[in-house]
N, C-alpha and C positions, 0 to 999 in steps of 0.2 A: 164489825159485822162479819159473821162467819160465812165463809164461802160454801159452795155446794159440797156435800159429802162425797169423798172419793169412793168409788166402788171397785173393790179388788176382785180378783177371780173368785167365782163361786166355789165353795168347798164341796168336796165329794161327800155325799151323805152316807150314813151307815146303811149298808144293804139290808140289815135286819129291820130297819124302821122305814125304809124307802117304799113309797107307793102303797102305804097301808090303805086297804079298802079299794084299791084299783088293780086291774089286771094289767098285763104287759102292754096291750094295745093302748089302754087309757094312759099308762105311764108315758108311752112314746108320744102320744098326741099332746099331753101336758107339757112335755119338754120341748116339743116342736113349737108350741105356742109361745113359750118363754124365750126361745132362741137358743142356739147352741154356742155358748161362749166356750172358747177353747180352754181346756184345762192347762194350767201352767206346766212347763217342762219340769218335772219333779226335781230330780237330783242332778247335780253336775256329773259329767262323765269322768270317771277316773281312768286315765290311759293305762293300758296294760304295760307290763315290763317289756322292754325291747326283747325280741327273740334272741335266743342264745346263739344259734348258728343255723346255717342253711343245711338242707339235706346233703348227704354225702355225694361227692361228684360221681358221675357215671356216664357212660355213653348213652345217647338217646336210643330208645327202643326197649323191647322186652328182654329180660335176662333169664327167662325160663323159670323163675321162682314165683310167678304171680305178681311181680312188681314191675312198675314202669320206671325206668331211669331217665333222668333228664340232664341236660347240660347245666352247669352251675348258674348261668344267667337266667335260666328258666325255673330254677329251684324255688320252692316256696319257703321263705325264711320263717314264716309263722308256723307254729306247731311242729317244730322239729322233734318233739317228744315221741311222735308216732313212728319214727324210723325204726324198723326192726320189731315193732310190737305186733303180737298176734291179736287180730281183731276179727270178731264174728259179727256179721250184719244179717239180720233177718229182713226179708223184703228187698234183697239187693237187685232184683230184676225190675223193680218199679222205677218210676220217674226219679224220685229223690234217692232211692237206693242205688240206681245206676250212677248218678252223679257222685254219691258218697263213695262208692267203690272206686271210681276213677280218682277222686280226690285223695283217698287214703293210699292208693297205689302210687300216686305222684309223691306222696309224703314218705314212701318207703316202707309202708306197713305190709305185713303178711296177712292178707285178707281171705277169709272164708265167708261165703255167702250161702244162705239157706232161704229158698223161696219157691213159689210156683214158677212155671215157665212164663216168659214174658207175654205169651198169648199172641194176639194178632199182630202182624207186622203192618207198618213199620213200628219198631220199638227202639227206644233210646239204648237199651241194653245191647242190642245187636249193632246199632249204628256206630257206637263208640268202642266196640270190642271189649265191653266190660267183662265178658266171660274170660278173656285172657288176662285180665287184671286181678283175678281172684280164683281161688279154688271154689268152683260153683257147684252147689248141691241143689238139685231140683226136688222139692218136697213140700208137703202141706204142713203149715204151722200147727194144725190140729193133730198131727201124727206125732205124739210125744216120743215114741220109741225111735223113730227115724231121726227126730231132732236131737235126742240124747246121744245117739250114735255119732252124729255130726259133731256135737260138743266134745265128746270124748276123743275123737280123732283130731280135732282142731286145737284143743287145749287153749282156749282163748284167754287172754289177759283182760280184754275189754270187749263188752257185748253191747251192741247198739240195736235196739228192737224197733224196726220200722214196719214189719209185716202187718198188713191191715186190709180190711175192706174199707176204702177211704171215701166213697162217694155217698153224699146225703141221699140223693134220689134212689140209688140202688138200695139203700137201707130201708126205704119205705116199701120197696118191692120184695126184698129178701131180709126181713128183720132177724129171723132166727139164725141164718147164715152169718149175718153181720155180728151178732153177739157171740156166736161160736168162735169166729176168727179173732175178733177184737178183745174179747174177755178171756175165753179159755185159751186162746193163743198166747196171751200174756201169762196166764198161769203156767202153761207148758214151758215157756222160756224161763220163767223164774224157777221152776222146778229143776231145770237143767243147770241153771246158775247155782242153785243150792246143792246139787249132787256132784258137780264136777269141780274138783279143786283147781285153784289157780286163777279164777276170775277175781279181778281187783276192782273193776268199775263196770257198772251197768246203767245204761240210760234208756228209759222207755220214752219213745217219741209219741206224744198224743196229739193234741190240737188245741187251738184257741177256743174251740166250741165246747169245751168241757164245762164251762161256767154256766150257772143259772143266768140266762140273758134277760136283763131288765130293760133292754132297749134304751139305755141312757148314754150320755156323751162321754163318760169317764172310762179310762182304761181299767180293765179288771186286774186285780192283784192276785198273787198266788194264794192269799188267805181267804179269798172270796169263795162262796159256796159253789160246789160242783153239782150240776144238775142239768145236763144237756137235754134239749127238748126232743129232737128226732132220734130214731134208733141209732144212727151213726154217732151223733154227739153224745148220747147217753151211754153207748157202749164204751166210748173213750173215757167218760167220767168213771164208769165202773173199772176200766183198766187202771186208771189212776188209783182208785181205792184199793184194788188188788195189790198194786205196787207198794202203796203205803203200808198195807198190812204185812207183806213179806219183809219189808225193811225193818219194821218193829219186831216182828215175830222171829225172824231167822237171821237177820244181818245186823242186829243191834250191837254185836261185839266188834263191829268195824272190819270184819273179814272182807266184806264186799261193800263198797260204797254204791248207793242206789239213788238215782235221781229220775225225775220226769221232766220232759221239756215240752212246753206248750207253744207251738209256733203258729203264726198267722198264715194266711193264704200265700202259697208260693207260686211264682211264675218263672219261666226260663225255657231255654231251648230243649226240645225233645219230649215235651208233654203231649201225648196223643189221646188222653182220656176223654171219654164222653162226658157231657154235662159239666164241663169246666170252661170258663169264659175265654181264657187265652188260647187253648186248643181250638175252640170255636172260631176265634179270630183268625188263626192261621189257616184253618180249613176254608173259611170264607174268602180270605185273601188269595189263596191258591186257585180257588174256583172263580175268582173275580165276581163275587156276589156280596151283598150287604151282610154285615154281621148281625145275627138275631140275638137281641139282648133281652132276657126275661125279666131281670130285676135291676134296671139302670140306677135306681136310687139307693140300693143297699150299699152300706159302707163297710169295707173290710181292711184289715191290716196287710195289704199286699206287700210282698218283698221278693227279691230274687232268690232262687233256690240256694245259691251259695251262702247266703246270709245265715239261715238256720243250720246248715250243715257245719259250717265252721263253729257255730255256737255249740252244737252237740259235741264236737270234738273238744272245745274249750271246757265244757262241763265234765266230760269223761276224764280229761287230763287233770283238771283241778281237784276233783274229788278223789282220784287215785293217789295224788300227792298229799292231799289234806282232806281226809274223810269228813271232817266237820262241815265242809262246803256242800255236802250232799243235801238234796232237797228237791224242791220244784222250782222251775224257772220259766218265765214267759220269754218268748223270743219274737220280737216284732220290730217294725220300722218306727221312725220318728213320727210324732203326731201329724206333721204336715203331709206325710206320705200315706196316711190312712184316707183313702179316697173312695168315692162312689164307683160302682161298676161302670157307669156311664162315662165318668172321667177317665178311668183306666182304658176303656175301649177307644175313647177319643184320642188318648196318647198313642195307642197302638196304631190307629188309622193314620194319624199324623206322621208317625215314624215310618210306616210302610209306604205311604204315598200311593201313587198309581191310581188316584181317584177313589180310594177305598172309603167306604162309609158304613154306618151302622143304623139299625132300625129297632125301635122299641117293640118287642114282641111279648108283652106281658101276658101271662096265662092265668085267667080267672080260675080259681079253684085248684091251683097248683099246690103241691105239698108245701107245708110251712118251712120257711128258712128265715133265720134271723135278719132283721133289717139293719141293725147298727151294732158293730162289734169292734172293739179296740182293746189293746193290751197295755198295761203299765209294765214297762221293762226296767224299772229302776233297780230291781234286785240283781239282775245279771250284770248291769252296768256297774253297780257299786262293788259287788263281791268278786266278779271275774274280769272286770275291765272290758267286757265286750260292748261293741256298739255297731250300728249298721254302717255299711260302707257305701253302697249304691242307693241313692234316692230312687223314687218311683220312676222318674223320667229316664234315668240311666238304666234301671232294671228292664224297662220296656224296650229301650234301644238295643240292649244286648240280646234280648229275646228275639227281636225282629232280625237282628244281624245273624243270629244262629239259624233261624228259619229260612232266611234268604240264601245263606250258604248251603243249607241242605237242598233247597230247591235247585241251586246251581250246580249240584253234583260235587261239592268239595269234600275233602276228607274230614268227616265230622269228629273223628278222634282228635285230629290236630287242632281243629277249630275249638273243641271243648277244652283241650289242654291249654291253649292260649288264653281262653277266658279264665280258667282257673289260675294260671300264672299271673295274669293282669289283676285279677281280683285280690290275690294274695299280696301283691306289691302295694296296691292301693289301701288295702285293709291295714297293713302295717303302718303306712304313712298317716292314715287318718287317726289311728289309735295313738300314734306318737304325738300328733298335733291336736287331737281332740275335736276333729270336725268330721262332717259327713259329706260324701260326694253327691253331686247332682246327677 
């Protein structure tokens, strides 16, 4: 007698055939009714090659060249390639840009940043002294002439494009501005890359929201359709298409390797933006008030900010050394760390303590935001050996530790440098052994 049939994991359907005759909401409801079986972990992680050597020794502190030197025991063994490289970052005054500026400075790179002023204080850029870690140019990404002058003076070998209008809700209020910055800003940067000799590697940082969101349980792959819903997401889809066109039209000879990086939601110390959940958590904690949560059931690929930043550098290095590796890369956490916003806030309140709690503040009629979003990161794992280092619980713990250190008046440059050094050590260990930290 034959036993019951074994049911394996459900296969990911073809996006072109999925949901025929149903809209996104009907698709979401249909899948919810069937249950969300977890997609199997795609491909095995291929550990990266061991790092060649640590950054060169030097005394702790600034050396007057826009670089931060560190003692050998603090040096990041990963990514020694960047020591002495000329790197230009757009958007270096923002949350991710400030962390990236400090990270590259720790790695010994010669950093030039081009961005708007950080705006209202407090800002991470000011708190960690990022201005001293780079040659900082304050300018608008829409001003091509000023941007080109910065390129010509910096003569970058590597360009990392982070400048953007990054907030979904702001894009509903200011759609034209969002498209001007996120689309024409990308055109301006690529024009500078095209006109200034010496650039070897260009990475355009976009978002996980570039995909046509079908509200399904599977992670989106780099080959899936680009069609962001809201003005922010759609402008980033357009930025991707602009980059693809420039790659084919002007850089097909391999002179410049061009990639896009699509990262999930980032958390970490020093994010003070409005309409972001972790900054909302920090503000509520400091005010000893409940955290207002608008969409507790939305699922996102949350990750610590150092995860995508090291991935961007991995992409930039890999394609500079082997241009065939250029392309598009998803950057996100393991499936188990794609959690609901309510779960994330619960982890935050648990880590913070002090009786902190949150409240469901759903807003009927609020602007549309995706309900379920996850990335398939098999490509960057296979081709570049990258994998996440800190799981969601650890990412939240490090974010809380940074916020409490700031509250207590500690030196946030040193706190940030220690987090970078610790992350680098653990990343190297995890890639050597093929596991992910909690």
